[in-house]
N, C-alpha and C positions, 0 to 999 in steps of 0.2 A: 549725768547724773541727770544734765538739762535732756539730752537726747533720747534719753533711757524713760523721762516722764511723757517726753514731744509726741515717743510709737505708744504709748499707753494711753496719752490722750488721743488721739488719730486711732487708735482702738473703740472707743468710751465716744465717740462721734461718728463710727462706724454701726456698731451696736444705736444707737441715740435714731440712725435714719434707716435701720432691717425693719421687715418684714414681724411683727410680734409672734412671734411661736410661742404659741401655748407649754408653759412647762410639760414634761414628759411627767408621769404619774410614778408618785414616790413610794414604792414597796415598801412597809414593814419603816416605816420612815415617820413616824407622825403626823400630825395633820400641816399642808405644804401650803405657804403662805405667800398670797397673790404679793405681798408688800417689794418680796426680790424678781422680780417676775424678764426688767431690767439686763440679770445675772445672762439669763440666756441668750438673748440676742448678742450680749458682749461675748460670750461663749460661740456663738455660731458666727461670729464676723472673723472673729480667731481664726475659726477654721476655715473660711475664705481666702484668711488671706494668708493660709498657708503655715500660721504659724503653728499649732499645733495638728495632728492626721486626727487627735480626736478625742476628747475630755470630760471629767464631771469634775462641779461646782457640789458644794453642801454648804449650805449654813444654816444653823442652828443660832436662834436668839431668843431669850427667856419663854422657851416654854416652843415657839415655833418654827418648823424645821423646811428648808427650800431644796432643791435637791435637782438639777437639770441634768442630761446630758446631749454629747455631740457628738457630728462627726462619728468616724469608723475606730474598729477596734487594730487594724489594719489595711496596708493598701491594698492587699487582693481580700480581703476580711470587709464586706461593708458593714457587718452589724452594729448596731449604735448601743454605744458605750450608756450604760445601766447603772442603778446604785449598790447592782451587786456586781456589775464586772470589775476582774478585777485588774490591780494595777500594778506594777513589779516598782517597790515605795525608796527603792537607793536609798538614801541617808534619811529618812524618814524610819530607817531599821533602827539609829540610835536611839531614839525616842519611845519609842511603841514596843521596843524588848528592851536594850542594853538598858537605858536610866532607869524604866521602870524597873527594869530588875532590880538593879541596883538601889533605888526609893524601897523598896519591901527589902534589900539585906540588911539595908539602915535601920529601919522599924525593927524590925528580926534579933538588933543585936548583931549581926555576923560581919558587918563591914564597918570600917569607920575611915570617915571621907580624909580624915587628915591625916593617916596610917601609912606609912611606908608601903607601895606599891609590893617592893620585895617579900614583904610580909605575907601575903597570900600568893605570891607569885616568884618564888624564890628563882626562877630561871630568869627574871625581868635582870642583867647584870651588864655594866658595862660603869665607865669611869663616871661618876657623879650620880649613876641613876638611886644610889642608896637616899639620894633627898628628893625622889621623887614622891609623890602622891595620889592619893585614888581622888581628891578634890583637882589637880592639875592635869591628870586623864579627861577628867568630864570638863573640865573648864579649855580644851586644848592647849594649855600651858608649861604644856612639861618640857617642852625642847627635843620633842620627835619631830622626824623631817615631817614633810605633811603626808608622803606618797611614796612608793616601790613600785614599781613591777614584779610585784612576786615568783608572774608565772614564767618571768622568761631570768630570775637569779637564784629559784629553786626548784627540783624533782620532785617534792612533792609538799601536800598538806602538814607533815609531822614536820620536816622540814621548813618549811615554809615560818611554819611561830617560831620555831628557835632561831628562826631569820632576825622575827620583830623584836623579838625576844632580847638578843644579843646587837640589836642594834644600839650605835654608841648615838649620844645630845648633840642633833647641833645648838642647841646654847643652854645657859644653864636653867634649874627648874625656875616657872616666875618672871623671865625675864621680859617674857614674849609668847605672843599671843600665834599661836600658828594652826589652823583649821588643821584635824592629821586622822584620817584614818587610821594609820602606822595606832595610835594612841587610843584609837577607840577599838582597834580588834585585841589591841591589849587590855581591857578593859569590858571584852566579854569574855576570855578567859578567866581573868583574878572570877568572874564569875562563875563561871565552871568549875575553877581550882574550892573555890567557895561550895557551895553545893552536891562536890560530885556527880553532876549532872551537864549533860550535854545547853548549849545557850535555845537553843528548840524547845527542846524541852521543859527549859527554865519558865520560859516565854507563855510557853502553850500552859504550865503549870500558875503559876502567878499572875498574868496578867489576860490574856488572847479566850481560856477558860471560864473565869469569876467573870469578866463581862462581856459573856456571849460574844465574844469578839470572833464569830465562826466563816469568815471567808480571811479571812488575817493567819497565815504561815509560813515557814518557812518553806523548798523543796515542796509547792503544791504537786499535788497528783497529775499524774498524764489528763485526767477524768473534767479539768479545768480548763484543758487550751481554748475551748471554744470561745471561754468565757475571759479569759484573760488578754492584757494588750500585746501587739508585741514590741517590742525595744530592734536595737539597734543589728546592723549588719558587722558582724564581727570582723575586724581586721587587723584582729592581736594572736587569736589561733583557733577560734571553732570556726569562722571562715564560711560566715551563714548567716540569716536573720533570727535574731535571738527571740523564743518563743516561749516561755510557760518555765523559762530557769534565768537563773538570775542574771542582769547584766554585768556588773559589775565586774571586772574581770579577776582583779583579787579576791573576792569573794567565791568566784565560780572556782577558781586552783583550789581554797580551801574547803570546797565542796556543798558551797553554798549554804550555812550558818555559817555569819560571822559577827562581831559585835559594831559592825561598820556599817554592811548591807547585806542585803539575802532576805528581803522581806518583803513578802505578798502581803495584798489587801486593798477592800473596798472602800469604796465612797464612804458606804452608809458605818460601817465598820469604822473609817478614823474620825469619823463627829462622834461617834458615840466616842471612840480612843478620849476625844476633845475636852466631847460632857463630861467625861469623865474627871476630867484635870481639875476643871471647870468646878464642878462639887467642891469637889477638896480645898481648891483654894480658895474659893468662899466659906467654905465649914471651918477654916482658922486650920485646917492640917498643918501645923510646924515645918513636918517635913516640905508636904505641896507645895506651903512660901519659899521654903530654905531655896529646893532644890529652883523655882522660875523667879528666883532673886537674882537679881544683873553680880558676877560673884567683885568683879574686879579686885581680881587674884594677881590681873594682870593692868596693871591703873587707864583705863578708858575702852576697855576690851567689854564688849558685848555679850556676851556668853554667862550663862547661870550655870547648872550642874544639870551638863549633857543638851541644855536648850540653848536657844538664842534669845535675846529683847530687840528690840529695834532699834535701829543706828540708823546712822544718814545713806541713803541710796538701798537700805532691805528691801525685801516682800515684804514687811509690812507694811510698805507706804506711808506715806507722812499722816492716818489720821488714827491709825487705833492710840491709844494708850499709850502713856513708856509703860505702865506697871503689864504690855504682855507678854505673852512670850510663845514660843513658833524657831520653826524648824522645815527645810526644803530640801528634796531631794534629788538629785544629777535626772533625772529620769524624766523629771517636769513635775514634782509632789511635794507639795508643799500644804502648812498646817500654823495655824495660829489660832492664840486662843485672849481673847481680850475681857480680862475679868472684870472690869470697869461696867463696862459695857454688857457681861452675860452673853457675849460670842464668840460661836468659831468657825472659823474659814477656811476650809479645804478647796484645794485646787487638784485631782488628781488628772494627770497628762499620760504622755509616750511620748514627749517630744524628742529624742533620740532615733527614732521610725522615722525614717529608715540610716537616719545621720545625725550625728550630736553636734556636725554643724553647723548649728541655729540657736543663734545666742536673743530671739526676741521673747524667749518663756519671761527673761527677765523683767521687763515693760509691761507684761499680761499678769500674773503675781502682783507685780504693782497696780494695777488697773484694775483688777478682780476686789484685791481688801478696797482699795480706794471707795467702789463705786461702793458695795455692802455698806460702809460705814455710813458714807452719803446718806442711802435711801432708807436706811436706819434714823438718820437725822430730818431727810425731808418728811419722813411719816410721821416726825414729830408734832413737824408743827400746824 
């Protein structure tokens, strides 16, 4: 924890000494707020320190917006990221797609949070699995293991889903919080069974379309590749730099659409998505409040329904309000919403390009979150 905060502090110090670079124009982003200009220097310093090859930070606060892109989309592509640059969102898929479709399913009376998963997904079988509920899946307390190399253990997408459904529990439901891609995959399949439609179609019609998130989708077309940030050289089975298709090996094996990963999107879309949740929360939408509150299914767990909440050492930093909710993605993405401050903070990067062996994204996320709140508080004095 001390080391992480020290690195974050070093990045902030670099930013303070760096030349003040004017923020890039914010196309279709509303008014640009100069109060957050120091974030530009922070992101520039992260690029110079090779924490990330490039990225975009976006902030929304009480009607003000700030957006800044730094670096490049790929090591062999000097194009500078902007608000419409598209990033592999990785586990933000769990929020933008799976969790929000689940929210709508509950609102429509199609999904009961405390019903057994087997009610909706009969193939979800095995000893003790009749006790696993939808709430367990959404709070990562189902007892399922964290991960499994589906691309090595199964011959096809259909068999991979069967493998996940038949996977034995590691612990009894509700006993322990284990952040589980396996549970998110099962949750995505539950939603597909409820509606009789694929998760990408559900997300498009229930989430992205109604909110005009036009840069957000699974399996982006080839025409998008020039504005998509590259990710990793895949050593598992593709044996090449991945760009324009999902980085996550499990999602790729499942065809690029899964409950845990596969979504691509822009900073403008992700900040608008965060604003929608902020409005719902502050408008006293009971379901938005329920989904974003710490559930305590496992005592001490920071998990809400799909969302995470601030905890010691998390990407929320140390200054966001306890009511905040957010999530991260393995590729270097994060979203945090602070309803008390009416604040949304988005960081999209491709920190896994060209390799995932780069742990410095953690301190950068913390540094950005802390800096945003500091700039707000300083401006009030």
